[in-house]
PyMOL Python script that loads the backbone (N, CA, C, O; Angstrom):
from pymol import cmd

cmd.read_pdbstr("""\
ATOM      1  N   MET A   1      25.298 127.039 -14.985  1.00  0.00           N
ATOM      2  CA  MET A   1      25.028 127.781 -13.721  1.00  0.00           C
ATOM      3  C   MET A   1      23.713 128.585 -13.996  1.00  0.00           C
ATOM      4  O   MET A   1      23.439 129.236 -15.004  1.00  0.00           O
ATOM      5  N   GLU A   2      22.882 128.371 -12.742  1.00  0.00           N
ATOM      6  CA  GLU A   2      21.552 129.186 -12.799  1.00  0.00           C
ATOM      7  C   GLU A   2      21.680 130.660 -12.531  1.00  0.00           C
ATOM      8  O   GLU A   2      22.557 131.163 -11.829  1.00  0.00           O
ATOM      9  N   ALA A   3      20.769 131.271 -13.126  1.00  0.00           N
ATOM     10  CA  ALA A   3      20.756 132.746 -12.979  1.00  0.00           C
ATOM     11  C   ALA A   3      20.147 133.137 -11.462  1.00  0.00           C
ATOM     12  O   ALA A   3      19.168 132.555 -10.996  1.00  0.00           O
ATOM     13  N   LEU A   4      20.858 134.192 -10.769  1.00  0.00           N
ATOM     14  CA  LEU A   4      20.348 134.342  -9.383  1.00  0.00           C
ATOM     15  C   LEU A   4      18.890 135.035  -9.587  1.00  0.00           C
ATOM     16  O   LEU A   4      18.659 135.754 -10.559  1.00  0.00           O
ATOM     17  N   ILE A   5      18.038 134.783  -8.695  1.00  0.00           N
ATOM     18  CA  ILE A   5      16.620 135.394  -8.678  1.00  0.00           C
ATOM     19  C   ILE A   5      16.794 136.558  -7.572  1.00  0.00           C
ATOM     20  O   ILE A   5      17.103 136.301  -6.409  1.00  0.00           O
ATOM     21  N   ALA A   6      16.586 137.728  -8.005  1.00  0.00           N
ATOM     22  CA  ALA A   6      16.494 138.956  -7.153  1.00  0.00           C
ATOM     23  C   ALA A   6      15.245 138.752  -6.286  1.00  0.00           C
ATOM     24  O   ALA A   6      14.113 138.542  -6.724  1.00  0.00           O
ATOM     25  N   LEU A   7      15.608 138.844  -4.982  1.00  0.00           N
ATOM     26  CA  LEU A   7      14.575 138.760  -4.032  1.00  0.00           C
ATOM     27  C   LEU A   7      14.443 140.215  -3.135  1.00  0.00           C
ATOM     28  O   LEU A   7      15.437 140.865  -2.811  1.00  0.00           O
ATOM     29  N   LEU A   8      13.227 140.558  -2.837  1.00  0.00           N
ATOM     30  CA  LEU A   8      12.899 141.842  -2.071  1.00  0.00           C
ATOM     31  C   LEU A   8      12.329 141.447  -0.792  1.00  0.00           C
ATOM     32  O   LEU A   8      11.467 140.568  -0.762  1.00  0.00           O
ATOM     33  N   THR A   9      12.772 142.074   0.363  1.00  0.00           N
ATOM     34  CA  THR A   9      12.088 141.968   1.691  1.00  0.00           C
ATOM     35  C   THR A   9      10.855 142.503   1.582  1.00  0.00           C
ATOM     36  O   THR A   9      10.499 143.095   0.564  1.00  0.00           O
ATOM     37  N   LEU A  10      10.041 142.328   2.699  1.00  0.00           N
ATOM     38  CA  LEU A  10       8.630 143.101   2.856  1.00  0.00           C
ATOM     39  C   LEU A  10       9.005 144.603   2.806  1.00  0.00           C
ATOM     40  O   LEU A  10       8.378 145.370   2.074  1.00  0.00           O
ATOM     41  N   ALA A  11      10.105 145.052   3.645  1.00  0.00           N
ATOM     42  CA  ALA A  11      10.278 146.555   3.795  1.00  0.00           C
ATOM     43  C   ALA A  11      10.678 147.021   2.353  1.00  0.00           C
ATOM     44  O   ALA A  11      10.238 148.099   1.954  1.00  0.00           O
ATOM     45  N   GLU A  12      11.547 146.212   1.495  1.00  0.00           N
ATOM     46  CA  GLU A  12      11.894 146.957   0.277  1.00  0.00           C
ATOM     47  C   GLU A  12      10.734 146.900  -0.701  1.00  0.00           C
ATOM     48  O   GLU A  12      10.634 147.762  -1.574  1.00  0.00           O
ATOM     49  N   THR A  13       9.814 145.866  -0.579  1.00  0.00           N
ATOM     50  CA  THR A  13       8.625 145.838  -1.453  1.00  0.00           C
ATOM     51  C   THR A  13       7.751 146.988  -1.080  1.00  0.00           C
ATOM     52  O   THR A  13       7.272 147.661  -1.993  1.00  0.00           O
ATOM     53  N   ALA A  14       7.510 147.263   0.072  1.00  0.00           N
ATOM     54  CA  ALA A  14       6.672 148.216   0.609  1.00  0.00           C
ATOM     55  C   ALA A  14       7.162 149.609   0.227  1.00  0.00           C
ATOM     56  O   ALA A  14       6.332 150.498   0.040  1.00  0.00           O
ATOM     57  N   GLU A  15       8.397 149.832   0.108  1.00  0.00           N
ATOM     58  CA  GLU A  15       8.979 151.023  -0.366  1.00  0.00           C
ATOM     59  C   GLU A  15       8.785 151.196  -1.860  1.00  0.00           C
ATOM     60  O   GLU A  15       8.440 152.270  -2.353  1.00  0.00           O
ATOM     61  N   ARG A  16       9.006 150.170  -2.515  1.00  0.00           N
ATOM     62  CA  ARG A  16       8.719 150.210  -3.997  1.00  0.00           C
ATOM     63  C   ARG A  16       7.365 150.549  -4.383  1.00  0.00           C
ATOM     64  O   ARG A  16       7.168 151.255  -5.372  1.00  0.00           O
ATOM     65  N   LEU A  17       6.219 150.003  -3.526  1.00  0.00           N
ATOM     66  CA  LEU A  17       4.864 150.200  -3.854  1.00  0.00           C
ATOM     67  C   LEU A  17       4.507 151.540  -3.079  1.00  0.00           C
ATOM     68  O   LEU A  17       3.352 151.960  -3.149  1.00  0.00           O
ATOM     69  N   ARG A  18       5.349 152.139  -2.432  1.00  0.00           N
ATOM     70  CA  ARG A  18       5.073 153.423  -1.629  1.00  0.00           C
ATOM     71  C   ARG A  18       3.927 153.106  -0.721  1.00  0.00           C
ATOM     72  O   ARG A  18       2.956 153.863  -0.746  1.00  0.00           O
ATOM     73  N   LYS A  19       3.931 152.074   0.075  1.00  0.00           N
ATOM     74  CA  LYS A  19       3.097 151.564   1.078  1.00  0.00           C
ATOM     75  C   LYS A  19       3.912 151.501   2.412  1.00  0.00           C
ATOM     76  O   LYS A  19       5.137 151.385   2.448  1.00  0.00           O
ATOM     77  N   SER A  20       3.118 151.588   3.471  1.00  0.00           N
ATOM     78  CA  SER A  20       3.816 151.338   4.767  1.00  0.00           C
ATOM     79  C   SER A  20       3.911 149.615   4.846  1.00  0.00           C
ATOM     80  O   SER A  20       3.238 148.905   4.100  1.00  0.00           O
ATOM     81  N   GLU A  21       4.675 149.177   5.674  1.00  0.00           N
ATOM     82  CA  GLU A  21       4.810 147.652   5.893  1.00  0.00           C
ATOM     83  C   GLU A  21       3.500 147.082   6.366  1.00  0.00           C
ATOM     84  O   GLU A  21       3.197 145.923   6.084  1.00  0.00           O
ATOM     85  N   ALA A  22       2.695 147.883   7.096  1.00  0.00           N
ATOM     86  CA  ALA A  22       1.548 147.491   7.572  1.00  0.00           C
ATOM     87  C   ALA A  22       0.358 147.502   6.511  1.00  0.00           C
ATOM     88  O   ALA A  22      -0.599 146.731   6.594  1.00  0.00           O
ATOM     89  N   GLN A  23       0.496 148.347   5.619  1.00  0.00           N
ATOM     90  CA  GLN A  23      -0.458 148.394   4.456  1.00  0.00           C
ATOM     91  C   GLN A  23      -0.059 147.168   3.510  1.00  0.00           C
ATOM     92  O   GLN A  23      -0.994 146.493   3.078  1.00  0.00           O
ATOM     93  N   LEU A  24       1.220 146.826   3.155  1.00  0.00           N
ATOM     94  CA  LEU A  24       1.549 145.600   2.549  1.00  0.00           C
ATOM     95  C   LEU A  24       1.193 144.466   3.128  1.00  0.00           C
ATOM     96  O   LEU A  24       0.774 143.546   2.425  1.00  0.00           O
ATOM     97  N   ARG A  25       1.296 144.334   4.489  1.00  0.00           N
ATOM     98  CA  ARG A  25       0.724 143.079   5.291  1.00  0.00           C
ATOM     99  C   ARG A  25      -0.670 142.938   5.037  1.00  0.00           C
ATOM    100  O   ARG A  25      -1.098 141.806   4.811  1.00  0.00           O
ATOM    101  N   TRP A  26      -1.527 144.021   5.037  1.00  0.00           N
ATOM    102  CA  TRP A  26      -2.926 144.031   4.798  1.00  0.00           C
ATOM    103  C   TRP A  26      -3.171 143.430   3.322  1.00  0.00           C
ATOM    104  O   TRP A  26      -3.965 142.529   3.050  1.00  0.00           O
ATOM    105  N   MET A  27      -2.402 144.052   2.508  1.00  0.00           N
ATOM    106  CA  MET A  27      -2.610 143.630   0.951  1.00  0.00           C
ATOM    107  C   MET A  27      -2.259 142.039   1.029  1.00  0.00           C
ATOM    108  O   MET A  27      -3.039 141.315   0.411  1.00  0.00           O
ATOM    109  N   ILE A  28      -1.311 141.485   1.633  1.00  0.00           N
ATOM    110  CA  ILE A  28      -1.020 140.148   1.637  1.00  0.00           C
ATOM    111  C   ILE A  28      -2.306 139.361   2.272  1.00  0.00           C
ATOM    112  O   ILE A  28      -2.711 138.328   1.738  1.00  0.00           O
ATOM    113  N   HIS A  29      -2.916 139.894   3.423  1.00  0.00           N
ATOM    114  CA  HIS A  29      -3.935 139.243   4.061  1.00  0.00           C
ATOM    115  C   HIS A  29      -5.082 139.188   3.124  1.00  0.00           C
ATOM    116  O   HIS A  29      -5.751 138.157   3.063  1.00  0.00           O
ATOM    117  N   SER A  30      -5.372 140.261   2.358  1.00  0.00           N
ATOM    118  CA  SER A  30      -6.583 140.493   1.540  1.00  0.00           C
ATOM    119  C   SER A  30      -6.255 139.855   0.156  1.00  0.00           C
ATOM    120  O   SER A  30      -7.091 139.818  -0.746  1.00  0.00           O
ATOM    121  N   LYS A  31      -5.043 139.375   0.041  1.00  0.00           N
ATOM    122  CA  LYS A  31      -4.752 138.573  -1.322  1.00  0.00           C
ATOM    123  C   LYS A  31      -4.820 139.638  -2.595  1.00  0.00           C
ATOM    124  O   LYS A  31      -5.249 139.337  -3.709  1.00  0.00           O
ATOM    125  N   THR A  32      -4.334 140.881  -2.227  1.00  0.00           N
ATOM    126  CA  THR A  32      -4.232 141.845  -3.227  1.00  0.00           C
ATOM    127  C   THR A  32      -2.751 142.405  -3.695  1.00  0.00           C
ATOM    128  O   THR A  32      -2.510 143.279  -4.527  1.00  0.00           O
ATOM    129  N   ALA A  33      -1.833 141.626  -2.896  1.00  0.00           N
ATOM    130  CA  ALA A  33      -0.346 142.043  -3.000  1.00  0.00           C
ATOM    131  C   ALA A  33       0.241 141.177  -4.135  1.00  0.00           C
ATOM    132  O   ALA A  33      -0.364 140.197  -4.568  1.00  0.00           O
ATOM    133  N   PRO A  34       1.377 141.554  -4.573  1.00  0.00           N
ATOM    134  CA  PRO A  34       2.188 140.629  -5.453  1.00  0.00           C
ATOM    135  C   PRO A  34       2.450 139.287  -4.849  1.00  0.00           C
ATOM    136  O   PRO A  34       2.407 139.221  -3.621  1.00  0.00           O
ATOM    137  N   PRO A  35       2.705 138.251  -5.508  1.00  0.00           N
ATOM    138  CA  PRO A  35       3.010 137.032  -5.007  1.00  0.00           C
ATOM    139  C   PRO A  35       4.209 136.952  -4.043  1.00  0.00           C
ATOM    140  O   PRO A  35       5.221 137.611  -4.280  1.00  0.00           O
ATOM    141  N   SER A  36       4.112 136.142  -2.938  1.00  0.00           N
ATOM    142  CA  SER A  36       5.367 136.179  -2.086  1.00  0.00           C
ATOM    143  C   SER A  36       5.505 134.683  -1.334  1.00  0.00           C
ATOM    144  O   SER A  36       4.646 133.803  -1.393  1.00  0.00           O
ATOM    145  N   ALA A  37       6.537 134.613  -0.751  1.00  0.00           N
ATOM    146  CA  ALA A  37       6.744 133.306  -0.067  1.00  0.00           C
ATOM    147  C   ALA A  37       7.602 133.648   1.174  1.00  0.00           C
ATOM    148  O   ALA A  37       8.380 134.596   1.279  1.00  0.00           O
ATOM    149  N   ILE A  38       7.280 132.583   2.209  1.00  0.00           N
ATOM    150  CA  ILE A  38       8.160 132.522   3.272  1.00  0.00           C
ATOM    151  C   ILE A  38       9.517 131.846   3.059  1.00  0.00           C
ATOM    152  O   ILE A  38       9.553 130.627   2.890  1.00  0.00           O
ATOM    153  N   ILE A  39      10.581 132.546   3.059  1.00  0.00           N
ATOM    154  CA  ILE A  39      11.782 131.851   2.786  1.00  0.00           C
ATOM    155  C   ILE A  39      12.803 132.143   3.902  1.00  0.00           C
ATOM    156  O   ILE A  39      13.148 133.303   4.126  1.00  0.00           O
ATOM    157  N   GLY A  40      13.314 131.053   4.637  1.00  0.00           N
ATOM    158  CA  GLY A  40      14.104 131.318   5.826  1.00  0.00           C
ATOM    159  C   GLY A  40      13.464 132.015   6.995  1.00  0.00           C
ATOM    160  O   GLY A  40      14.102 132.675   7.816  1.00  0.00           O
ATOM    161  N   GLY A  41      12.041 131.809   7.020  1.00  0.00           N
ATOM    162  CA  GLY A  41      11.284 132.583   8.078  1.00  0.00           C
ATOM    163  C   GLY A  41      11.067 133.987   7.839  1.00  0.00           C
ATOM    164  O   GLY A  41      10.727 134.741   8.752  1.00  0.00           O
ATOM    165  N   ARG A  42      11.286 134.453   6.406  1.00  0.00           N
ATOM    166  CA  ARG A  42      11.065 135.854   6.213  1.00  0.00           C
ATOM    167  C   ARG A  42      10.069 135.918   5.027  1.00  0.00           C
ATOM    168  O   ARG A  42      10.046 135.010   4.197  1.00  0.00           O
ATOM    169  N   ARG A  43       9.325 136.888   4.956  1.00  0.00           N
ATOM    170  CA  ARG A  43       8.484 137.120   3.770  1.00  0.00           C
ATOM    171  C   ARG A  43       9.263 137.782   2.770  1.00  0.00           C
ATOM    172  O   ARG A  43       9.720 138.909   2.957  1.00  0.00           O
ATOM    173  N   MET A  44       9.458 137.047   1.578  1.00  0.00           N
ATOM    174  CA  MET A  44      10.171 137.647   0.369  1.00  0.00           C
ATOM    175  C   MET A  44       9.291 137.597  -0.865  1.00  0.00           C
ATOM    176  O   MET A  44       8.432 136.731  -1.032  1.00  0.00           O
ATOM    177  N   PHE A  45       9.558 138.591  -1.733  1.00  0.00           N
ATOM    178  CA  PHE A  45       8.925 138.706  -3.125  1.00  0.00           C
ATOM    179  C   PHE A  45      10.196 138.648  -4.043  1.00  0.00           C
ATOM    180  O   PHE A  45      11.331 139.052  -3.790  1.00  0.00           O
ATOM    181  N   ARG A  46       9.720 138.046  -5.165  1.00  0.00           N
ATOM    182  CA  ARG A  46      10.633 138.116  -6.434  1.00  0.00           C
ATOM    183  C   ARG A  46      10.432 139.320  -7.169  1.00  0.00           C
ATOM    184  O   ARG A  46       9.330 139.636  -7.619  1.00  0.00           O
ATOM    185  N   GLU A  47      11.631 140.108  -7.324  1.00  0.00           N
ATOM    186  CA  GLU A  47      11.594 141.418  -7.954  1.00  0.00           C
ATOM    187  C   GLU A  47      10.797 141.413  -9.342  1.00  0.00           C
ATOM    188  O   GLU A  47      10.157 142.391  -9.728  1.00  0.00           O
ATOM    189  N   ALA A  48      10.899 140.245 -10.034  1.00  0.00           N
ATOM    190  CA  ALA A  48      10.231 140.188 -11.379  1.00  0.00           C
ATOM    191  C   ALA A  48       8.668 140.000 -10.906  1.00  0.00           C
ATOM    192  O   ALA A  48       7.795 140.520 -11.602  1.00  0.00           O
ATOM    193  N   ASP A  49       8.398 139.442 -10.019  1.00  0.00           N
ATOM    194  CA  ASP A  49       6.777 139.218  -9.714  1.00  0.00           C
ATOM    195  C   ASP A  49       6.286 140.740  -9.261  1.00  0.00           C
ATOM    196  O   ASP A  49       5.222 141.198  -9.677  1.00  0.00           O
ATOM    197  N   VAL A  50       7.070 141.401  -8.464  1.00  0.00           N
ATOM    198  CA  VAL A  50       6.589 142.787  -8.002  1.00  0.00           C
ATOM    199  C   VAL A  50       6.530 143.738  -9.380  1.00  0.00           C
ATOM    200  O   VAL A  50       5.584 144.492  -9.608  1.00  0.00           O
ATOM    201  N   ASN A  51       7.600 143.597 -10.198  1.00  0.00           N
ATOM    202  CA  ASN A  51       7.535 144.524 -11.369  1.00  0.00           C
ATOM    203  C   ASN A  51       6.175 144.055 -12.345  1.00  0.00           C
ATOM    204  O   ASN A  51       5.384 144.888 -12.789  1.00  0.00           O
ATOM    205  N   GLY A  52       6.071 142.766 -12.559  1.00  0.00           N
ATOM    206  CA  GLY A  52       4.903 142.309 -13.230  1.00  0.00           C
ATOM    207  C   GLY A  52       3.681 142.700 -12.593  1.00  0.00           C
ATOM    208  O   GLY A  52       2.732 142.979 -13.326  1.00  0.00           O
ATOM    209  N   TRP A  53       3.539 142.771 -11.273  1.00  0.00           N
ATOM    210  CA  TRP A  53       2.215 143.161 -10.494  1.00  0.00           C
ATOM    211  C   TRP A  53       1.986 144.522 -10.901  1.00  0.00           C
ATOM    212  O   TRP A  53       0.877 144.863 -11.312  1.00  0.00           O
ATOM    213  N   ILE A  54       3.111 145.459 -10.804  1.00  0.00           N
ATOM    214  CA  ILE A  54       2.878 146.826 -11.068  1.00  0.00           C
ATOM    215  C   ILE A  54       2.337 147.097 -12.545  1.00  0.00           C
ATOM    216  O   ILE A  54       1.488 147.943 -12.822  1.00  0.00           O
ATOM    217  N   GLU A  55       2.915 146.310 -13.374  1.00  0.00           N
ATOM    218  CA  GLU A  55       2.523 146.406 -14.908  1.00  0.00           C
ATOM    219  C   GLU A  55       1.090 146.048 -15.010  1.00  0.00           C
ATOM    220  O   GLU A  55       0.318 146.791 -15.617  1.00  0.00           O
ATOM    221  N   ALA A  56       0.688 144.940 -14.445  1.00  0.00           N
ATOM    222  CA  ALA A  56      -0.523 144.446 -14.456  1.00  0.00           C
ATOM    223  C   ALA A  56      -1.721 145.546 -13.924  1.00  0.00           C
ATOM    224  O   ALA A  56      -2.818 145.658 -14.471  1.00  0.00           O
ATOM    225  N   GLN A  57      -1.272 146.324 -12.748  1.00  0.00           N
ATOM    226  CA  GLN A  57      -2.236 147.287 -12.295  1.00  0.00           C
ATOM    227  C   GLN A  57      -2.279 148.426 -13.293  1.00  0.00           C
ATOM    228  O   GLN A  57      -3.352 149.018 -13.409  1.00  0.00           O
ATOM    229  N   PHE A  58      -1.270 148.798 -14.011  1.00  0.00           N
ATOM    230  CA  PHE A  58      -1.490 149.789 -14.962  1.00  0.00           C
ATOM    231  C   PHE A  58      -2.437 149.352 -16.186  1.00  0.00           C
ATOM    232  O   PHE A  58      -3.239 150.089 -16.761  1.00  0.00           O
ATOM    233  N   ALA A  59      -2.160 147.910 -16.484  1.00  0.00           N
ATOM    234  CA  ALA A  59      -3.012 147.444 -17.601  1.00  0.00           C
ATOM    235  C   ALA A  59      -4.397 147.220 -17.177  1.00  0.00           C
ATOM    236  O   ALA A  59      -5.274 147.346 -18.032  1.00  0.00           O
ATOM    237  N   LYS A  60      -4.694 146.928 -16.064  1.00  0.00           N
ATOM    238  CA  LYS A  60      -6.127 146.870 -15.582  1.00  0.00           C
ATOM    239  C   LYS A  60      -6.649 148.226 -15.499  1.00  0.00           C
ATOM    240  O   LYS A  60      -7.832 148.325 -15.823  1.00  0.00           O
ATOM    241  N   GLU A  61      -6.008 149.385 -15.114  1.00  0.00           N
ATOM    242  CA  GLU A  61      -6.534 150.665 -15.065  1.00  0.00           C
ATOM    243  C   GLU A  61      -6.737 151.206 -16.686  1.00  0.00           C
ATOM    244  O   GLU A  61      -7.610 152.008 -17.016  1.00  0.00           O
ATOM    245  N   ALA A  62      -5.968 150.732 -17.406  1.00  0.00           N
ATOM    246  CA  ALA A  62      -6.167 151.057 -18.813  1.00  0.00           C
ATOM    247  C   ALA A  62      -7.220 150.506 -19.661  1.00  0.00           C
ATOM    248  O   ALA A  62      -7.559 151.016 -20.729  1.00  0.00           O
ATOM    249  N   SER A  63      -7.720 149.465 -19.163  1.00  0.00           N
ATOM    250  CA  SER A  63      -8.808 148.641 -19.975  1.00  0.00           C
ATOM    251  C   SER A  63     -10.252 149.058 -19.391  1.00  0.00           C
ATOM    252  O   SER A  63     -11.275 148.556 -19.857  1.00  0.00           O
TER     253      SER A  63
END
""", "prot")
cmd.dss("prot")
cmd.show_as("cartoon", "prot")
cmd.util.cbc("prot")
cmd.orient("prot")
């Protein structure tokens, strides 16, 4: 049996990043947002990708 992949909506991801949905949409447009995909007509983010993106931002600032 495969493990379930935790998916986040645009609104949930924006909340995690403490951004508005409009700000996150702009980040997607400017290719500065965590990876996402359109699934069933909705923009979705893998929770692991969002967490990894946050960690990468901290690592980038530390270097």
